[in-house]
N, C-alpha and C positions, 0 to 999 in steps of 0.2 A: 504494500500500500504506500504509494508515493505520489506526491503532487507533480513531480517531474514527469512521470508516466502520463498523467492526465494532460499536462501541457503538451507533451510530444504528440499524443493522440489528437489533441485539438489542432495542432499545426498540420497534421496529415489530413484532417477533415476539412479545415477551413484554410484556404489558400491565402486569404488576406489576414492581416493582423487584427482586424476588427470583426466583431460578431454583431449581426443585425438581428434584433428581436422581432422584426416584422414577419419573418418566416417561421412558422410553427415547427418545422423540422430542425431548425437551428437550435431552438430551445430543447427539443426532444433529444437531440444528439448530445448536447452538453450534459443534460441530466443523466442520460444513459452511461456516458463515459465516466462520470463521477461515481455513479451508483455501482458500476462494475468494479471500479478500483477500491471503493470504500463500502463494502457490503454491510458494515455495522450500522451505517446511517440509514434511516428509513427514506425511501424514495420520495415520499411526500414532503419530508423536511428539506431534502435537496431541492426539489421543485419549488418550494416556497421561497427558499433562499435565492435561487436563480431569478425567480420572478421579481423579488424585492430589489435585486440589483438592477434589473432592466427598468423597473419603475423609478428607482432613485437616480440613476445616471441616464443622460440622454443617449439614444442609440445613434450610431453604432458604438459599442463598448469594446475596448481593447481586451484581448485575451487575458493579459496579465492582470488587469484591473478586475475582471470578472472572477478569475480563479482566486485572486487574493481576497476579494470580498467573500466569496463562498467559503474559503478556507478559514477566515477569521470568524465567520458566523457559525460554522459547524463545530468549532472547538468548545 
């Protein structure tokens, strides 16, 4: 379980350094990537954290900012 693995998977899925919350699949992929790497966290909690990041910051959000936000809120 490592955030570096999550970030590298996000780089493979998203060619741009920014993630746009307007596409439902973008949100779904982020939640799935984090949930697979951290199975101890409930998927609903991960989804709520990702959604709150997209509501708090204007889109598009950088990968690092999104992952840092989720990491800090899941601790």
